[in-house]
N, C-alpha and C positions, 0 to 999 in steps of 0.2 A: 475519415474512416477510421474504425477502431476494430482491433483484431488482437489475437493472442500473439505474444512475442515468440520470435524465432531466434535460434543461436546467433544469427548475423546482426541481430540488434543489440547485442551485449555492449560492444564499443559505444554507441550512442547512449545506452542506459547508463553505463559508467560515467560518462560526462555528465549527465543529468544528475545522478546520484552525488557526484563530486561537488557540483555547484550547491546543491541542497546541504551537503555536509559543512561546506566551506562557510555557509550562512548561518549555521547553528553553533551554539556554545557547547564546548566540550571541557566541562568541569573536571572529569575524570582523567583528562589528558589523553583519551584514546580517540583517535582521529579516524578518517576514512581509510579503510584497507581494501584497495581494488581487488586483490586476489580473492579475499573473502567475499566481497560483494558479488563478483563474477560467479564464484561457485554457488552461492545462494540463488542466483538468478538461474543458472543452470538447473539446480534442483528444482525450483519452482516450475520451470518449463517441462521437467521430466515426471514430476511427482502426480499422482492421481488426485492427492488432496490439497494441492496448491496450484495457483495460476499466476500468470504476469500478462497483463493486458497493455497494449500500447496505442498509441495514436500512429497513423501512418500519413506522412513521414514521422519518424520517431522523435516526438517532441514532448510527450507526456507518457506518463506510465502509472499502472496501479497493480499492486501485488498484495497477496495474502494467502491464507490457508484456512481449512475448515478445522475447527476446534470443537471437540465434544464438550457439552456442558456436563459437569459432573452430578449435578442434582436432579436433572430430568433427562428425557431421551432427545432433547433437541440439540442442534448443532448451531453455531455461529460462524459466520465468515469474518474473519478478522482481517483488516487492512494493515499491512505492515510497511508499505511504501506507496507513496503517491506523490507526483509531482505534476501540477497541472500548468499547461501552457496554452495560448492561443484560445482560451475559453471552452476547452473540451473536457473539463473536469466532470461536469454532469454526465457527459457520454461515457466517460471511463466508469464512474460510480455505477451507472445503470447497468453496463455491461459486467461489471464485477458481481452486482446484486443478482443478475440473470443467471451467471454462472454458479453462484452460491445456491440459488433456488434449485437449479437443475441437479445440484449435489446433495440436495436435501436439507440446506441450512434453513433455519426459521427466521433468522435475522443477520444484520450486517452491523459490524462493530467497528469503528473507526477511530484511531487515536490523533491527536493534535499535538505532535512534537515539534510543530513548526515554530519558528520564531516570529510569526506573525499570527499569534495564536488568536486574536480577537477576529482578525480577517478569516481565519481558517474556519472558526466557529460559526461566522456569518454564512460562509459558503457551505458548510455542511448543513446548517438549518435549512437554508434555501433549497437543498435537495433532500429534505425530508428526514433528515437525523435529528435527534435530541440528546441533549446530555444525560448520562445514566450513572456516571461513577467517576470518582478520582483515582489516579493512579499514583502509587507511592512505590519508590525504588529504593533499595540499598545496595551500593556498590560492594561487592565481595573481593 
């Protein structure tokens, strides 16, 4: 079952996020901050323009927010957090896309900050995503 997250899900979500963070490189030296992550999750649950969707029981999650596109009147739904487990990734992506559509979004954008980037790219392609741009970052 896929559903919107509730405050009681935060401890399980923090454990998931900790595992993901531990598997990723942190070249800037900034690691996982549980308090910050918990606040972001609470904000996503309370905000009209954001959501956090989980499997039940909580083993996987997806979250993100609506972002206005500056050059036209469309909006995209940007995924900022995803952890797939037990094969429920496609269900999470579909639920996230449905929420975005209800909110007026015209497309879903997902990043691949995963340490298994090739596997992640294959999973997104299997679920109807295509690569559209490269992301560059500068640490301030």
